[in-house]
N, CA and C atoms as a LAMMPS dump frame, in Angstrom:
ITEM: TIMESTEP
0
ITEM: NUMBER OF ATOMS
582
ITEM: BOX BOUNDS ff ff ff
-5.0000000000000000e+02 5.0000000000000000e+02
-5.0000000000000000e+02 5.0000000000000000e+02
-5.0000000000000000e+02 5.0000000000000000e+02
ITEM: ATOMS id mol type element x y z
1 1 1 N 45.73 -306.866 -269.072
2 1 2 C 45.344 -307.894 -270.023
3 1 3 C 43.84 -307.845 -270.249
4 2 1 N 43.078 -307.727 -269.174
5 2 2 C 41.621 -307.71 -269.281
6 2 3 C 41.149 -306.544 -270.136
7 3 1 N 41.721 -305.379 -269.91
8 3 2 C 41.333 -304.206 -270.688
9 3 3 C 41.731 -304.358 -272.146
10 4 1 N 42.862 -304.99 -272.416
11 4 2 C 43.301 -305.219 -273.784
12 4 3 C 42.33 -306.142 -274.501
13 5 1 N 41.887 -307.192 -273.827
14 5 2 C 40.929 -308.133 -274.41
15 5 3 C 39.655 -307.398 -274.797
16 6 1 N 39.13 -306.628 -273.884
17 6 2 C 37.875 -305.922 -274.117
18 6 3 C 38.041 -304.899 -275.228
19 7 1 N 39.1 -304.131 -275.166
20 7 2 C 39.316 -303.1 -276.177
21 7 3 C 39.442 -303.712 -277.562
22 8 1 N 40.198 -304.791 -277.677
23 8 2 C 40.375 -305.457 -278.964
24 8 3 C 39.043 -305.944 -279.513
25 9 1 N 38.278 -306.623 -278.698
26 9 2 C 36.995 -307.166 -279.146
27 9 3 C 36.022 -306.058 -279.521
28 10 1 N 35.929 -305.031 -278.693
29 10 2 C 34.97 -303.96 -278.958
30 10 3 C 35.36 -303.123 -280.165
31 11 1 N 36.632 -302.82 -280.313
32 11 2 C 37.077 -302.055 -281.476
33 11 3 C 36.799 -302.843 -282.74
34 12 1 N 37.139 -304.123 -282.717
35 12 2 C 36.956 -304.981 -283.882
36 12 3 C 35.494 -305.04 -284.287
37 13 1 N 34.609 -305.34 -283.358
38 13 2 C 33.212 -305.515 -283.703
39 13 3 C 32.466 -304.2 -283.88
40 14 1 N 32.895 -303.127 -283.242
41 14 2 C 32.302 -301.821 -283.482
42 14 3 C 32.664 -301.346 -284.883
43 15 1 N 33.881 -301.618 -285.29
44 15 2 C 34.337 -301.185 -286.614
45 15 3 C 33.589 -301.885 -287.737
46 16 1 N 33.195 -303.142 -287.54
47 16 2 C 32.538 -303.847 -288.635
48 16 3 C 31.031 -303.664 -288.643
49 17 1 N 30.428 -303.172 -287.566
50 17 2 C 28.977 -303.056 -287.505
51 17 3 C 28.401 -302.19 -288.628
52 18 1 N 28.908 -300.981 -288.898
53 18 2 C 28.32 -300.196 -289.98
54 18 3 C 28.431 -300.897 -291.335
55 19 1 N 29.549 -301.566 -291.586
56 19 2 C 29.71 -302.265 -292.851
57 19 3 C 28.704 -303.4 -292.973
58 20 1 N 28.464 -304.125 -291.879
59 20 2 C 27.519 -305.228 -291.92
60 20 3 C 26.116 -304.736 -292.227
61 21 1 N 25.73 -303.64 -291.613
62 21 2 C 24.39 -303.11 -291.829
63 21 3 C 24.22 -302.693 -293.278
64 22 1 N 25.186 -301.948 -293.835
65 22 2 C 25.05 -301.48 -295.207
66 22 3 C 25.227 -302.607 -296.208
67 23 1 N 26.06 -303.574 -295.924
68 23 2 C 26.311 -304.662 -296.862
69 23 3 C 25.133 -305.621 -296.941
70 24 1 N 24.348 -305.729 -295.893
71 24 2 C 23.218 -306.65 -295.91
72 24 3 C 22.135 -306.202 -296.881
73 25 1 N 22.06 -304.9 -297.138
74 25 2 C 21.058 -304.399 -298.064
75 25 3 C 21.252 -305.008 -299.434
76 26 1 N 20.313 -305.801 -299.878
77 26 2 C 20.384 -306.399 -301.203
78 26 3 C 21.106 -307.73 -301.267
79 27 1 N 21.758 -308.138 -300.198
80 27 2 C 22.444 -309.431 -300.211
81 27 3 C 21.407 -310.55 -300.195
82 28 1 N 21.716 -311.624 -300.898
83 28 2 C 20.808 -312.765 -300.923
84 28 3 C 21.61 -314.049 -301.05
85 29 1 N 20.917 -315.154 -300.935
86 29 2 C 21.553 -316.455 -301.112
87 29 3 C 22.652 -316.72 -300.113
88 30 1 N 23.699 -317.347 -300.595
89 30 2 C 24.79 -317.782 -299.726
90 30 3 C 25.526 -316.596 -299.103
91 31 1 N 25.596 -315.475 -299.811
92 31 2 C 26.253 -314.281 -299.259
93 31 3 C 25.488 -313.802 -298.033
94 32 1 N 24.17 -313.742 -298.124
95 32 2 C 23.357 -313.342 -296.972
96 32 3 C 23.483 -314.372 -295.844
97 33 1 N 23.519 -315.658 -296.185
98 33 2 C 23.673 -316.7 -295.154
99 33 3 C 24.951 -316.491 -294.355
100 34 1 N 26.042 -316.21 -295.032
101 34 2 C 27.299 -316.033 -294.278
102 34 3 C 27.312 -314.719 -293.516
103 35 1 N 26.657 -313.684 -294.04
104 35 2 C 26.549 -312.433 -293.289
105 35 3 C 25.737 -312.655 -292.018
106 36 1 N 24.665 -313.424 -292.126
107 36 2 C 23.853 -313.74 -290.947
108 36 3 C 24.665 -314.552 -289.939
109 37 1 N 25.456 -315.503 -290.429
110 37 2 C 26.314 -316.303 -289.557
111 37 3 C 27.293 -315.403 -288.802
112 38 1 N 27.901 -314.46 -289.524
113 38 2 C 28.848 -313.539 -288.884
114 38 3 C 28.139 -312.642 -287.867
115 39 1 N 26.913 -312.224 -288.174
116 39 2 C 26.138 -311.429 -287.22
117 39 3 C 25.882 -312.203 -285.928
118 40 1 N 25.544 -313.48 -286.07
119 40 2 C 25.318 -314.321 -284.89
120 40 3 C 26.572 -314.395 -284.029
121 41 1 N 27.716 -314.597 -284.671
122 41 2 C 28.971 -314.674 -283.913
123 41 3 C 29.315 -313.334 -283.293
124 42 1 N 29.064 -312.248 -284.018
125 42 2 C 29.327 -310.908 -283.48
126 42 3 C 28.505 -310.684 -282.21
127 43 1 N 27.237 -311.083 -282.232
128 43 2 C 26.389 -310.934 -281.05
129 43 3 C 26.912 -311.738 -279.876
130 44 1 N 27.399 -312.949 -280.153
131 44 2 C 27.947 -313.8 -279.095
132 44 3 C 29.202 -313.162 -278.493
133 45 1 N 30.067 -312.625 -279.34
134 45 2 C 31.296 -311.985 -278.862
135 45 3 C 30.957 -310.772 -278.002
136 46 1 N 29.97 -309.997 -278.41
137 46 2 C 29.583 -308.813 -277.636
138 46 3 C 29.114 -309.196 -276.234
139 47 1 N 28.377 -310.298 -276.118
140 47 2 C 27.899 -310.731 -274.794
141 47 3 C 29.069 -311.083 -273.885
142 48 1 N 30.056 -311.791 -274.422
143 48 2 C 31.214 -312.174 -273.607
144 48 3 C 32.066 -310.945 -273.307
145 49 1 N 32.229 -310.068 -274.283
146 49 2 C 33.017 -308.851 -274.067
147 49 3 C 32.416 -308.018 -272.939
148 50 1 N 31.094 -307.975 -272.849
149 50 2 C 30.439 -307.208 -271.777
150 50 3 C 30.796 -307.756 -270.401
151 51 1 N 30.985 -309.053 -270.312
152 51 2 C 31.387 -309.668 -269.039
153 51 3 C 32.792 -309.22 -268.674
154 52 1 N 33.729 -309.342 -269.618
155 52 2 C 35.114 -309.027 -269.303
156 52 3 C 35.367 -307.527 -269.204
157 53 1 N 34.475 -306.738 -269.761
158 53 2 C 34.561 -305.29 -269.606
159 53 3 C 34.052 -304.872 -268.23
160 54 1 N 33.278 -305.736 -267.597
161 54 2 C 32.727 -305.426 -266.289
162 54 3 C 31.343 -304.807 -266.36
163 55 1 N 30.753 -304.775 -267.549
164 55 2 C 29.406 -304.214 -267.696
165 55 3 C 28.355 -305.116 -267.061
166 56 1 N 28.608 -306.408 -267.087
167 56 2 C 27.709 -307.363 -266.442
168 56 3 C 28.541 -308.345 -265.624
169 57 1 N 27.902 -308.985 -264.681
170 57 2 C 28.581 -309.921 -263.791
171 57 3 C 29.07 -311.147 -264.565
172 58 1 N 30.167 -311.712 -264.098
173 58 2 C 30.699 -312.937 -264.701
174 58 3 C 29.629 -314.017 -264.622
175 59 1 N 29.222 -314.525 -265.768
176 59 2 C 28.194 -315.551 -265.83
177 59 3 C 28.676 -316.671 -266.746
178 60 1 N 29.116 -317.791 -266.171
179 60 2 C 29.623 -318.897 -266.976
180 60 3 C 28.613 -319.408 -268.009
181 61 1 N 27.329 -319.372 -267.681
182 61 2 C 26.324 -319.847 -268.644
183 61 3 C 26.269 -318.943 -269.873
184 62 1 N 26.384 -317.641 -269.68
185 62 2 C 26.412 -316.708 -270.808
186 62 3 C 27.638 -316.976 -271.677
187 63 1 N 28.773 -317.193 -271.043
188 63 2 C 30.011 -317.49 -271.773
189 63 3 C 29.858 -318.8 -272.54
190 64 1 N 29.327 -319.817 -271.883
191 64 2 C 29.145 -321.113 -272.559
192 64 3 C 28.177 -321.006 -273.738
193 65 1 N 27.062 -320.3 -273.557
194 65 2 C 26.09 -320.135 -274.645
195 65 3 C 26.737 -319.439 -275.843
196 66 1 N 27.49 -318.383 -275.582
197 66 2 C 28.171 -317.654 -276.658
198 66 3 C 29.22 -318.54 -277.325
199 67 1 N 29.972 -319.284 -276.528
200 67 2 C 31.003 -320.165 -277.075
201 67 3 C 30.4 -321.22 -277.999
202 68 1 N 29.236 -321.738 -277.642
203 68 2 C 28.57 -322.728 -278.492
204 68 3 C 28.145 -322.124 -279.829
205 69 1 N 27.641 -320.9 -279.789
206 69 2 C 27.261 -320.231 -281.043
207 69 3 C 28.488 -320.078 -281.933
208 70 1 N 29.575 -319.593 -281.365
209 70 2 C 30.8 -319.394 -282.143
210 70 3 C 31.325 -320.727 -282.655
211 71 1 N 31.381 -321.729 -281.792
212 71 2 C 31.874 -323.049 -282.196
213 71 3 C 31.04 -323.625 -283.338
214 72 1 N 29.714 -323.565 -283.189
215 72 2 C 28.83 -324.185 -284.17
216 72 3 C 28.744 -323.414 -285.483
217 73 1 N 29.221 -322.164 -285.475
218 73 2 C 29.227 -321.356 -286.697
219 73 3 C 30.613 -321.325 -287.356
220 74 1 N 31.568 -322.036 -286.802
221 74 2 C 32.932 -322.05 -287.32
222 74 3 C 33.22 -323.38 -288.009
223 75 1 N 34.451 -323.571 -288.437
224 75 2 C 34.833 -324.81 -289.098
225 75 3 C 34.065 -324.999 -290.4
226 76 1 N 33.596 -326.209 -290.626
227 76 2 C 32.869 -326.53 -291.858
228 76 3 C 31.597 -325.707 -292.021
229 77 1 N 30.94 -325.363 -290.897
230 77 2 C 29.717 -324.548 -290.974
231 77 3 C 30.013 -323.202 -291.634
232 78 1 N 31.217 -322.684 -291.429
233 78 2 C 31.594 -321.416 -292.046
234 78 3 C 32.13 -321.628 -293.456
235 79 1 N 33.08 -322.52 -293.613
236 79 2 C 33.754 -322.647 -294.908
237 79 3 C 32.808 -323.092 -296.022
238 80 1 N 31.762 -323.837 -295.676
239 80 2 C 30.82 -324.264 -296.722
240 80 3 C 30.043 -323.082 -297.309
241 81 1 N 30.051 -321.953 -296.616
242 81 2 C 29.346 -320.764 -297.09
243 81 3 C 30.221 -319.882 -297.991
244 82 1 N 31.397 -320.39 -298.367
245 82 2 C 32.307 -319.642 -299.227
246 82 3 C 32.646 -320.418 -300.5
247 83 1 N 31.633 -320.783 -301.286
248 83 2 C 31.958 -321.423 -302.565
249 83 3 C 32.653 -320.418 -303.481
250 84 1 N 33.411 -320.907 -304.424
251 84 2 C 34.238 -320.025 -305.261
252 84 3 C 33.444 -319.019 -306.078
253 85 1 N 32.19 -319.241 -306.302
254 85 2 C 31.408 -318.32 -307.133
255 85 3 C 30.597 -317.319 -306.311
256 86 1 N 31.041 -317.013 -305.105
257 86 2 C 30.217 -316.188 -304.209
258 86 3 C 30.813 -314.813 -303.931
259 87 1 N 31.309 -314.157 -304.958
260 87 2 C 31.852 -312.81 -304.813
261 87 3 C 30.923 -311.786 -305.466
262 88 1 N 29.677 -311.749 -305.027
263 88 2 C 28.732 -310.771 -305.57
264 88 3 C 29.117 -309.376 -305.094
265 89 1 N 28.44 -308.369 -305.621
266 89 2 C 28.707 -306.996 -305.228
267 89 3 C 28.452 -306.731 -303.76
268 90 1 N 27.652 -307.563 -303.115
269 90 2 C 27.338 -307.357 -301.704
270 90 3 C 28.296 -308.099 -300.772
271 91 1 N 29.1 -308.971 -301.32
272 91 2 C 30.011 -309.771 -300.502
273 91 3 C 31.163 -308.919 -299.984
274 92 1 N 31.554 -309.191 -298.749
275 92 2 C 32.716 -308.538 -298.16
276 92 3 C 33.959 -309.419 -298.263
277 93 1 N 33.802 -310.6 -298.832
278 93 2 C 34.923 -311.533 -298.961
279 93 3 C 35.89 -311.058 -300.037
280 94 1 N 37.17 -311.286 -299.798
281 94 2 C 38.185 -310.957 -300.801
282 94 3 C 38.586 -312.233 -301.542
283 95 1 N 39.103 -312.096 -302.742
284 95 2 C 39.57 -313.28 -303.487
285 95 3 C 40.669 -314.049 -302.757
286 96 1 N 41.336 -313.403 -301.807
287 96 2 C 42.418 -314.069 -301.062
288 96 3 C 41.922 -315.318 -300.332
289 97 1 N 40.633 -315.367 -299.987
290 97 2 C 40.095 -316.565 -299.325
291 97 3 C 40.375 -317.803 -300.169
292 98 1 N 40.094 -317.705 -301.455
293 98 2 C 40.236 -318.87 -302.326
294 98 3 C 41.676 -319.068 -302.759
295 99 1 N 42.464 -317.992 -302.781
296 99 2 C 43.884 -318.121 -303.094
297 99 3 C 44.645 -318.755 -301.932
298 100 1 N 44.135 -318.582 -300.735
299 100 2 C 44.772 -319.12 -299.521
300 100 3 C 43.775 -320.001 -298.772
301 101 1 N 43.091 -320.852 -299.499
302 101 2 C 42.003 -321.635 -298.927
303 101 3 C 42.444 -322.436 -297.7
304 102 1 N 43.609 -323.074 -297.763
305 102 2 C 44.054 -323.888 -296.623
306 102 3 C 44.236 -323.044 -295.363
307 103 1 N 44.795 -321.854 -295.505
308 103 2 C 44.979 -320.972 -294.342
309 103 3 C 43.622 -320.54 -293.792
310 104 1 N 42.716 -320.152 -294.686
311 104 2 C 41.373 -319.743 -294.281
312 104 3 C 40.678 -320.887 -293.537
313 105 1 N 40.793 -322.08 -294.072
314 105 2 C 40.171 -323.255 -293.452
315 105 3 C 40.795 -323.554 -292.086
316 106 1 N 42.106 -323.415 -291.973
317 106 2 C 42.776 -323.643 -290.685
318 106 3 C 42.31 -322.645 -289.63
319 107 1 N 42.168 -321.377 -290.02
320 107 2 C 41.685 -320.373 -289.076
321 107 3 C 40.264 -320.693 -288.618
322 108 1 N 39.431 -321.117 -289.549
323 108 2 C 38.052 -321.457 -289.203
324 108 3 C 37.993 -322.709 -288.321
325 109 1 N 38.817 -323.695 -288.636
326 109 2 C 38.873 -324.912 -287.809
327 109 3 C 39.436 -324.603 -286.422
328 110 1 N 40.422 -323.711 -286.362
329 110 2 C 40.998 -323.327 -285.072
330 110 3 C 39.941 -322.628 -284.211
331 111 1 N 39.051 -321.881 -284.85
332 111 2 C 38.001 -321.179 -284.121
333 111 3 C 37.105 -322.174 -283.379
334 112 1 N 36.865 -323.334 -283.971
335 112 2 C 36.072 -324.374 -283.303
336 112 3 C 36.756 -324.778 -281.998
337 113 1 N 38.059 -325.008 -282.061
338 113 2 C 38.81 -325.436 -280.876
339 113 3 C 38.866 -324.337 -279.815
340 114 1 N 39.092 -323.105 -280.262
341 114 2 C 39.153 -321.996 -279.308
342 114 3 C 37.801 -321.76 -278.644
343 115 1 N 36.728 -321.872 -279.419
344 115 2 C 35.386 -321.687 -278.85
345 115 3 C 35.071 -322.797 -277.848
346 116 1 N 35.472 -324.026 -278.165
347 116 2 C 35.265 -325.116 -277.209
348 116 3 C 36.125 -324.889 -275.968
349 117 1 N 37.331 -324.376 -276.163
350 117 2 C 38.188 -324.038 -275.025
351 117 3 C 37.568 -322.959 -274.158
352 118 1 N 36.935 -321.965 -274.781
353 118 2 C 36.246 -320.916 -274.025
354 118 3 C 35.086 -321.523 -273.248
355 119 1 N 34.354 -322.409 -273.861
356 119 2 C 33.258 -323.114 -273.183
357 119 3 C 33.803 -323.827 -271.936
358 120 1 N 34.92 -324.531 -272.125
359 120 2 C 35.518 -325.292 -271.024
360 120 3 C 36.066 -324.391 -269.918
361 121 1 N 36.482 -323.173 -270.269
362 121 2 C 37.094 -322.253 -269.299
363 121 3 C 36.091 -321.287 -268.683
364 122 1 N 34.826 -321.411 -269.016
365 122 2 C 33.808 -320.417 -268.631
366 122 3 C 33.782 -320.106 -267.14
367 123 1 N 34.078 -321.067 -266.297
368 123 2 C 34.044 -320.841 -264.85
369 123 3 C 35.294 -320.129 -264.323
370 124 1 N 36.348 -320.085 -265.115
371 124 2 C 37.635 -319.542 -264.67
372 124 3 C 37.648 -318.026 -264.804
373 125 1 N 37.588 -317.349 -263.681
374 125 2 C 37.591 -315.877 -263.721
375 125 3 C 39.001 -315.372 -263.987
376 126 1 N 39.775 -315.101 -262.964
377 126 2 C 41.109 -314.537 -263.156
378 126 3 C 42.224 -315.519 -262.947
379 127 1 N 41.887 -316.729 -262.621
380 127 2 C 42.91 -317.722 -262.321
381 127 3 C 42.549 -319.011 -263.023
382 128 1 N 43.555 -319.681 -263.555
383 128 2 C 43.293 -320.951 -264.216
384 128 3 C 43.08 -322.035 -263.18
385 129 1 N 42.565 -323.142 -263.618
386 129 2 C 42.341 -324.249 -262.686
387 129 3 C 43.657 -324.848 -262.201
388 130 1 N 44.765 -324.498 -262.867
389 130 2 C 46.079 -324.959 -262.422
390 130 3 C 46.732 -323.953 -261.478
391 131 1 N 46.012 -322.868 -261.161
392 131 2 C 46.517 -321.891 -260.211
393 131 3 C 47.363 -320.795 -260.815
394 132 1 N 47.4 -320.672 -262.132
395 132 2 C 48.195 -319.635 -262.767
396 132 3 C 47.388 -318.353 -262.816
397 133 1 N 47.942 -317.302 -262.275
398 133 2 C 47.258 -316.008 -262.273
399 133 3 C 47.402 -315.33 -263.619
400 134 1 N 46.343 -314.64 -263.987
401 134 2 C 46.383 -313.82 -265.176
402 134 3 C 46.981 -312.48 -264.8
403 135 1 N 47.635 -311.839 -265.725
404 135 2 C 48.116 -310.493 -265.447
405 135 3 C 49.572 -310.339 -265.761
406 136 1 N 50.401 -310.154 -264.733
407 136 2 C 51.784 -309.78 -264.974
408 136 3 C 52.609 -310.892 -265.604
409 137 1 N 52.229 -312.127 -265.421
410 137 2 C 52.975 -313.209 -266.047
411 137 3 C 52.443 -313.427 -267.449
412 138 1 N 53.331 -313.554 -268.408
413 138 2 C 52.874 -313.824 -269.769
414 138 3 C 52.722 -315.319 -269.957
415 139 1 N 51.886 -315.684 -270.913
416 139 2 C 51.689 -317.113 -271.198
417 139 3 C 52.989 -317.745 -271.649
418 140 1 N 53.798 -317.012 -272.361
419 140 2 C 54.996 -317.582 -272.947
420 140 3 C 56.171 -317.591 -271.98
421 141 1 N 56.239 -316.596 -271.121
422 141 2 C 57.44 -316.455 -270.324
423 141 3 C 57.323 -316.924 -268.891
424 142 1 N 56.168 -317.303 -268.464
425 142 2 C 55.972 -317.68 -267.08
426 142 3 C 56.608 -319.025 -266.77
427 143 1 N 57.432 -319.054 -265.753
428 143 2 C 58.036 -320.322 -265.357
429 143 3 C 56.973 -321.297 -264.896
430 144 1 N 55.913 -320.8 -264.264
431 144 2 C 54.881 -321.712 -263.785
432 144 3 C 54.074 -322.301 -264.931
433 145 1 N 53.92 -321.568 -266.03
434 145 2 C 53.188 -322.107 -267.179
435 145 3 C 54.08 -323.001 -268.016
436 146 1 N 55.313 -322.559 -268.257
437 146 2 C 56.167 -323.21 -269.232
438 146 3 C 57.113 -324.239 -268.625
439 147 1 N 57.469 -324.083 -267.398
440 147 2 C 58.509 -324.94 -266.848
441 147 3 C 59.849 -324.34 -267.224
442 148 1 N 60.759 -324.224 -266.273
443 148 2 C 62.014 -323.535 -266.559
444 148 3 C 63.136 -324.494 -266.927
445 149 1 N 62.845 -325.806 -266.95
446 149 2 C 63.946 -326.749 -267.136
447 149 3 C 64.346 -326.973 -268.579
448 150 1 N 63.463 -326.745 -269.558
449 150 2 C 63.896 -326.952 -270.94
450 150 3 C 62.93 -326.318 -271.917
451 151 1 N 63.433 -326.03 -273.091
452 151 2 C 62.587 -325.504 -274.155
453 151 3 C 61.603 -326.568 -274.617
454 152 1 N 61.953 -327.81 -274.477
455 152 2 C 61.062 -328.885 -274.923
456 152 3 C 59.737 -328.808 -274.184
457 153 1 N 59.806 -328.568 -272.881
458 153 2 C 58.553 -328.434 -272.13
459 153 3 C 57.743 -327.261 -272.642
460 154 1 N 58.412 -326.168 -272.965
461 154 2 C 57.72 -325.009 -273.517
462 154 3 C 57.068 -325.336 -274.847
463 155 1 N 57.795 -326.041 -275.712
464 155 2 C 57.229 -326.451 -276.998
465 155 3 C 56.031 -327.357 -276.791
466 156 1 N 56.126 -328.238 -275.798
467 156 2 C 55.021 -329.142 -275.512
468 156 3 C 53.781 -328.365 -275.088
469 157 1 N 53.96 -327.336 -274.257
470 157 2 C 52.823 -326.508 -273.846
471 157 3 C 52.217 -325.805 -275.049
472 158 1 N 53.07 -325.302 -275.947
473 158 2 C 52.567 -324.591 -277.116
474 158 3 C 51.747 -325.518 -278.006
475 159 1 N 52.104 -326.783 -278.059
476 159 2 C 51.333 -327.736 -278.852
477 159 3 C 49.911 -327.87 -278.328
478 160 1 N 49.709 -327.571 -277.061
479 160 2 C 48.394 -327.716 -276.449
480 160 3 C 47.548 -326.439 -276.524
481 161 1 N 48.085 -325.386 -277.094
482 161 2 C 47.362 -324.117 -277.096
483 161 3 C 46.082 -324.152 -277.936
484 162 1 N 45.905 -325.164 -278.758
485 162 2 C 44.658 -325.34 -279.495
486 162 3 C 43.854 -326.52 -278.956
487 163 1 N 44.291 -327.091 -277.86
488 163 2 C 43.588 -328.215 -277.25
489 163 3 C 42.51 -327.673 -276.313
490 164 1 N 41.238 -327.897 -276.629
491 164 2 C 40.164 -327.349 -275.799
492 164 3 C 40.258 -327.737 -274.324
493 165 1 N 40.753 -328.932 -274.024
494 165 2 C 40.893 -329.334 -272.624
495 165 3 C 41.963 -328.508 -271.925
496 166 1 N 43.083 -328.272 -272.597
497 166 2 C 44.138 -327.444 -272.023
498 166 3 C 43.656 -326.003 -271.882
499 167 1 N 43 -325.49 -272.914
500 167 2 C 42.468 -324.126 -272.855
501 167 3 C 41.485 -323.973 -271.704
502 168 1 N 40.779 -325.042 -271.385
503 168 2 C 39.818 -325.018 -270.294
504 168 3 C 40.442 -324.824 -268.929
505 169 1 N 41.768 -324.949 -268.836
506 169 2 C 42.456 -324.723 -267.562
507 169 3 C 42.906 -323.271 -267.414
508 170 1 N 42.736 -322.487 -268.469
509 170 2 C 43.198 -321.098 -268.48
510 170 3 C 42.073 -320.151 -268.069
511 171 1 N 42.402 -318.912 -267.716
512 171 2 C 41.35 -317.924 -267.458
513 171 3 C 40.503 -317.728 -268.716
514 172 1 N 39.201 -317.639 -268.537
515 172 2 C 38.292 -317.488 -269.674
516 172 3 C 38.634 -316.243 -270.486
517 173 1 N 39.033 -315.172 -269.832
518 173 2 C 39.363 -313.942 -270.563
519 173 3 C 40.559 -314.137 -271.486
520 174 1 N 41.508 -314.972 -271.081
521 174 2 C 42.676 -315.242 -271.903
522 174 3 C 42.273 -316.045 -273.143
523 175 1 N 41.415 -317.02 -272.963
524 175 2 C 40.948 -317.828 -274.09
525 175 3 C 40.113 -316.951 -275.025
526 176 1 N 39.295 -316.074 -274.451
527 176 2 C 38.491 -315.151 -275.253
528 176 3 C 39.39 -314.258 -276.104
529 177 1 N 40.476 -313.78 -275.537
530 177 2 C 41.445 -312.959 -276.289
531 177 3 C 42.016 -313.751 -277.449
532 178 1 N 42.369 -315.001 -277.229
533 178 2 C 42.896 -315.841 -278.298
534 178 3 C 41.846 -316.012 -279.402
535 179 1 N 40.603 -316.202 -278.998
536 179 2 C 39.514 -316.382 -279.95
537 179 3 C 39.309 -315.121 -280.792
538 180 1 N 39.255 -313.953 -280.162
539 180 2 C 39.045 -312.716 -280.917
540 180 3 C 40.261 -312.373 -281.781
541 181 1 N 41.451 -312.738 -281.338
542 181 2 C 42.638 -312.561 -282.179
543 181 3 C 42.535 -313.426 -283.431
544 182 1 N 42.02 -314.641 -283.275
545 182 2 C 41.847 -315.53 -284.418
546 182 3 C 40.826 -314.933 -285.395
547 183 1 N 39.736 -314.384 -284.872
548 183 2 C 38.746 -313.698 -285.719
549 183 3 C 39.415 -312.57 -286.501
550 184 1 N 40.195 -311.769 -285.792
551 184 2 C 40.859 -310.634 -286.423
552 184 3 C 41.825 -311.07 -287.515
553 185 1 N 42.544 -312.165 -287.286
554 185 2 C 43.483 -312.678 -288.291
555 185 3 C 42.769 -312.991 -289.594
556 186 1 N 41.59 -313.525 -289.478
557 186 2 C 40.809 -313.872 -290.657
558 186 3 C 40.235 -312.616 -291.313
559 187 1 N 39.621 -311.762 -290.529
560 187 2 C 38.966 -310.568 -291.077
561 187 3 C 39.954 -309.593 -291.695
562 188 1 N 41.116 -309.437 -291.1
563 188 2 C 42.099 -308.503 -291.628
564 188 3 C 42.571 -308.898 -293.022
565 189 1 N 42.588 -310.189 -293.278
566 189 2 C 43.122 -310.682 -294.542
567 189 3 C 42.046 -310.999 -295.58
568 190 1 N 40.885 -311.414 -295.107
569 190 2 C 39.889 -311.962 -296.03
570 190 3 C 38.59 -311.169 -296.098
571 191 1 N 38.536 -310.012 -295.484
572 191 2 C 37.325 -309.19 -295.522
573 191 3 C 37.648 -307.819 -296.097
574 192 1 N 36.861 -307.39 -297.067
575 192 2 C 37.059 -306.063 -297.679
576 192 3 C 36.729 -304.978 -296.674
577 193 1 N 37.468 -303.886 -296.756
578 193 2 C 37.123 -302.688 -296.007
579 193 3 C 36.013 -302.004 -296.776
580 194 1 N 34.895 -301.742 -296.131
581 194 2 C 33.759 -301.114 -296.814
582 194 3 C 33.693 -299.65 -296.46
């Protein structure tokens, strides 16, 4: 799981780096503002990815600092930078953002919750505060996570997967994976391939 998290984050952000560098040339106004915002978040993700890759020691303060950057650059802070008239030649945004505005907004709002959850989970290395080990047990299938007595309990747990307090009980690497998956969901659909 840990290697999957790192690989996903690094592949995603390594792939977009050349496009960001070339797209920034000549960008101005709101397009440049959102590119700068994305650069800030990319830098924050790289710092956390380095921890889970094992390049640097687990440092909860580094994770919390990065989570705050991501949280504060998501939600309304992000969506306000996508007015309908902002598809200049330098923009990487696709028209699908405005065609699916509610979905785009939900992904951005979810990023706020996931980033706060990462902040809350920063101290959790490989084990959640509830004692659930990361690794061979899946989040969905684990009897210790879901409860084996009914599907209702499982549904109830799933309702909490966007609750920052609940996320704070999980391993930080697991929450980070959820966060980078959310980023990917948005970028795959709403960002042009350059």
